[in-house]
C-alpha positions as CSV (number, residue, x, y, z in Angstrom):
1,M,0.0,0.0,0.2
2,P,1.3,3.5,-1.2
3,G,1.4,6.2,1.5
4,H,-0.9,8.8,2.5
5,D,-1.1,12.6,3.0
6,I,-3.8,12.7,4.9
7,R,-3.6,13.5,8.3
8,T,-7.2,14.1,9.9
9,A,-10.0,13.1,8.8
10,L,-14.3,13.5,9.2
11,V,-16.2,10.7,8.7
12,T,-20.4,10.5,9.2
13,G,-22.3,7.2,10.1
14,A,-19.4,6.2,12.6
15,S,-21.4,4.6,14.8
16,S,-21.6,1.4,12.9
17,G,-21.1,-0.3,10.2
18,I,-18.8,0.4,7.1
19,G,-18.5,4.3,9.4
20,D,-17.3,2.5,12.0
21,A,-14.9,0.0,10.5
22,L,-13.8,2.6,8.2
23,C,-12.5,4.9,11.3
24,R,-10.7,2.5,12.7
25,L,-8.9,1.8,9.6
26,L,-8.2,5.0,8.7
27,A,-6.8,5.5,13.1
28,R,-4.7,2.8,12.2
29,H,-3.0,4.4,9.4
30,G,-2.1,7.1,11.9
31,I,-5.0,9.2,10.8
32,H,-6.7,11.7,13.3
33,V,-10.4,11.2,12.9
34,A,-13.6,12.6,14.2
35,L,-16.6,10.9,14.7
36,V,-20.1,12.0,13.4
37,A,-23.8,10.1,13.9
38,R,-26.4,11.2,16.4
39,R,-25.6,8.4,19.4
40,A,-22.5,9.9,21.1
41,S,-22.8,6.8,23.6
42,A,-21.9,4.4,20.6
43,L,-19.2,6.9,18.8
44,Q,-17.6,7.0,22.0
45,V,-17.7,2.9,21.8
46,V,-15.2,3.8,18.7
47,A,-13.0,6.1,20.0
48,D,-12.5,3.7,23.2
49,A,-11.3,1.0,20.1
50,I,-9.1,3.2,18.7
51,A,-7.4,4.6,21.4
52,S,-7.2,1.3,22.9
53,E,-5.0,0.1,19.8
54,G,-3.1,3.9,19.8
55,G,-4.8,5.8,17.9
56,R,-6.9,9.5,18.1
57,A,-10.1,10.0,17.7
58,L,-12.8,12.8,18.5
59,V,-16.1,12.4,19.1
60,M,-18.6,14.7,17.4
61,P,-22.6,14.0,18.1
62,A,-24.6,15.4,15.6
63,D,-27.6,14.3,13.9
64,V,-26.8,13.9,10.2
65,S,-30.7,14.5,8.9
66,D,-29.8,17.9,10.6
67,P,-28.0,20.3,7.7
68,I,-27.4,23.3,10.5
69,A,-26.1,20.8,13.3
70,V,-23.8,18.0,10.7
71,G,-22.6,21.5,9.1
72,D,-21.8,22.8,12.4
73,A,-19.7,19.5,13.5
74,V,-17.9,20.2,10.6
75,R,-16.9,23.5,10.5
76,R,-16.4,22.8,14.3
77,T,-14.0,19.7,13.8
78,E,-11.8,22.1,11.6
79,R,-11.4,24.3,14.6
80,E,-10.5,21.8,16.4
81,L,-8.3,19.2,14.2
82,G,-6.6,22.4,12.9
83,S,-7.5,21.1,9.4
84,R,-9.9,18.5,7.5
85,D,-7.8,16.6,4.8
86,L,-10.4,14.2,4.2
87,V,-14.7,14.2,4.8
88,V,-16.5,11.6,4.2
89,A,-20.5,11.2,3.9
90,N,-20.9,7.6,5.1
91,A,-23.8,7.9,6.9
92,G,-26.9,6.3,4.8
93,V,-30.6,4.8,5.7
94,A,-31.6,2.2,3.6
95,I,-35.7,0.9,4.0
96,T,-36.9,-2.1,2.2
97,R,-40.7,-1.3,0.8
98,W,-42.8,-2.2,-2.5
99,S,-44.0,1.3,-4.1
100,G,-47.3,0.2,-3.6
101,K,-46.9,0.9,0.4
102,L,-44.4,3.5,0.0
103,T,-45.4,6.4,3.1
104,W,-43.7,10.1,3.5
105,D,-42.1,8.8,6.9
106,D,-40.4,6.1,5.0
107,C,-39.3,8.5,2.3
108,A,-38.2,11.3,4.9
109,Q,-35.7,9.6,6.9
110,Q,-34.3,8.4,4.1
111,I,-33.7,11.7,2.1
112,G,-32.6,13.4,5.6
113,V,-29.7,11.3,5.9
114,N,-28.9,10.3,2.3
115,V,-29.4,13.9,0.5
116,V,-29.7,16.4,3.2
117,G,-27.1,15.0,5.4
118,A,-24.3,13.9,3.1
119,T,-25.2,17.4,1.1
120,A,-24.6,19.9,4.0
121,T,-21.7,17.3,5.2
122,L,-19.8,17.8,1.8
123,V,-20.7,21.5,0.9
124,A,-19.4,22.9,5.3
125,A,-16.5,21.4,3.8
126,I,-15.5,22.7,1.1
127,P,-14.8,26.6,2.0
128,G,-11.5,24.9,4.3
129,M,-10.2,23.3,1.3
130,I,-10.5,26.1,-1.1
131,E,-9.1,28.5,1.6
132,R,-5.8,25.4,2.2
133,G,-5.7,24.5,-1.8
134,R,-6.4,21.1,-1.2
135,G,-8.9,18.4,0.3
136,H,-10.6,15.1,-0.1
137,L,-14.3,14.7,-0.2
138,V,-15.6,11.0,-0.4
139,G,-19.5,9.8,-1.0
140,V,-20.6,6.4,0.0
141,S,-23.1,5.8,-2.9
142,S,-24.3,2.1,-3.7
143,L,-24.6,0.4,-6.8
144,A,-28.4,1.1,-6.3
145,A,-27.6,4.2,-7.5
146,Y,-27.1,2.4,-11.5
147,R,-31.0,1.7,-11.2
148,G,-34.4,2.3,-10.0
149,L,-34.4,-1.5,-7.8
150,P,-37.3,-2.7,-6.6
151,K,-39.0,-1.6,-3.2
152,L,-35.8,0.6,-3.2
153,A,-37.2,3.0,-4.8
154,V,-36.1,6.6,-2.6
155,Y,-32.6,4.4,-1.8
156,S,-31.7,4.3,-5.4
157,A,-33.0,7.8,-6.2
158,S,-31.3,9.4,-3.1
159,K,-27.8,7.6,-4.3
160,A,-27.8,8.2,-8.1
161,Y,-29.0,12.0,-6.3
162,L,-25.3,11.6,-4.3
163,S,-23.2,10.1,-7.5
164,A,-24.5,13.0,-9.7
165,L,-23.6,15.6,-6.6
166,L,-20.1,14.2,-6.4
167,E,-19.1,13.7,-10.6
168,S,-20.3,17.8,-10.7
169,L,-18.0,18.2,-7.4
170,R,-15.9,17.0,-8.7
171,V,-15.4,18.9,-12.1
172,D,-15.8,22.3,-10.4
173,L,-13.3,21.9,-7.2
174,A,-10.6,19.9,-9.6
175,S,-8.8,23.6,-10.5
176,K,-8.4,23.7,-6.5
177,N,-6.8,21.0,-5.9
178,I,-10.1,19.7,-4.3
179,T,-10.1,15.3,-4.8
180,V,-13.4,14.0,-5.1
181,G,-14.4,10.2,-4.8
182,D,-17.8,8.7,-5.7
183,V,-17.7,4.7,-3.9
184,R,-20.6,2.4,-4.6
185,P,-20.4,-0.6,-2.5
186,G,-22.8,-3.8,-3.2
187,Y,-24.5,-5.5,-0.4
188,V,-22.2,-4.7,3.1
189,R,-22.9,-6.9,5.6
190,T,-24.3,-4.5,8.9
191,A,-27.0,-3.5,11.0
192,M,-28.6,-2.1,8.4
193,N,-29.4,-4.7,6.3
194,A,-29.6,-7.1,9.0
195,N,-33.2,-7.5,8.2
196,T,-33.2,-8.0,4.7
197,K,-34.8,-10.8,3.2
198,G,-33.5,-12.9,0.0
199,K,-30.6,-13.3,-1.5
200,M,-27.7,-10.7,-0.6
201,P,-25.4,-11.7,-3.6
202,M,-21.2,-11.3,-3.0
203,S,-22.1,-9.5,0.3
204,V,-19.1,-8.4,2.0
205,D,-18.2,-7.6,5.9
206,A,-17.7,-3.6,7.5
207,D,-13.9,-4.2,7.2
208,R,-13.9,-5.7,3.6
209,A,-16.2,-2.7,2.6
210,A,-13.6,-0.4,4.7
211,A,-10.6,-1.5,3.5
212,E,-12.0,-0.7,-0.6
213,I,-12.9,2.5,0.3
214,F,-9.3,2.9,2.0
215,D,-7.7,1.7,-0.9
216,A,-9.9,3.8,-3.5
217,I,-9.2,7.1,-0.8
218,V,-5.7,6.6,-0.6
219,A,-5.3,6.1,-4.6
220,K,-7.2,9.2,-5.1
221,K,-10.2,7.4,-7.3
222,A,-12.3,9.6,-8.8
223,F,-15.3,6.4,-9.1
224,H,-14.8,2.8,-7.1
225,A,-17.9,0.2,-7.4
226,F,-17.4,-2.8,-5.7
227,P,-17.2,-5.8,-5.4
228,L,-16.3,-6.1,-9.2
229,P,-18.6,-9.0,-10.3
230,V,-21.8,-7.5,-8.9
231,A,-20.4,-3.7,-10.1
232,S,-19.5,-5.1,-13.6
233,A,-23.0,-6.6,-13.4
234,M,-24.8,-3.9,-12.5
235,R,-22.9,-1.0,-15.1
236,S,-24.2,-3.3,-17.8
237,V,-28.4,-3.7,-16.5
238,S,-27.5,0.6,-16.2
239,W,-27.5,0.1,-20.3
240,L,-30.6,-1.8,-20.8
241,P,-33.5,-0.3,-22.3
242,N,-36.7,0.1,-20.3
243,A,-38.4,-2.1,-21.6
244,I,-36.0,-5.3,-20.9
245,Y,-35.0,-4.0,-17.4
246,D,-38.1,-3.9,-16.7
247,K,-39.1,-7.6,-17.0
248,V,-35.8,-8.0,-15.6
249,A,-36.1,-6.0,-12.6
250,G,-40.0,-7.6,-12.1
251,R,-38.7,-10.5,-11.7
252,L,-36.8,-9.7,-8.6
253,M,-39.6,-9.1,-6.8
């Protein structure tokens, strides 16, 4: 693994799943990590685990769906750590529901975290990075961003939004020496999908997902989708005409 120049990082959704695993991995590589999530007690467990391995972590409780709260956490991190070399908008919510039974509450939860929270996190980090003339923004999207998946209408849409946002940010901010990465995991075995019924093809655990994301960060990849076989299949599906896709997706239900 090549070296890196990251000294400080902020990760949302740090209290469990991919966020927890990624924060621990970043800390093992000498990075001072700010942990952002709603549950302070859960964040403290992650921070204590990092400290027990000789790493450094800053607990920053904030409701990611509240744009003012998460923006304040991002700016406070910069004041307390002196910089923010890396910001990872990782927090996400997925609710599996047939569209005929969707409620606004189902939609609001996912939009609040996946769209509002991710946008507020990334946008709050940009001014400081422009001022310093460097930085790295990363959004944890999903393979679901490629097409609208059955029973995942709002989740698919929210991740498609995030991927499009990241692409625009990448183009706009390249002249300011700010790198932007879009990472799209497939199924990751976390508490978020613990109750998922049916198969999760080629699922990986949170540690494997964190390693994939970390490698993409260090390599400064603009885009990284994994695992490769499922990512390739989803990319191929994205090219299908609607009439064919509708039949294929319908059978998935």
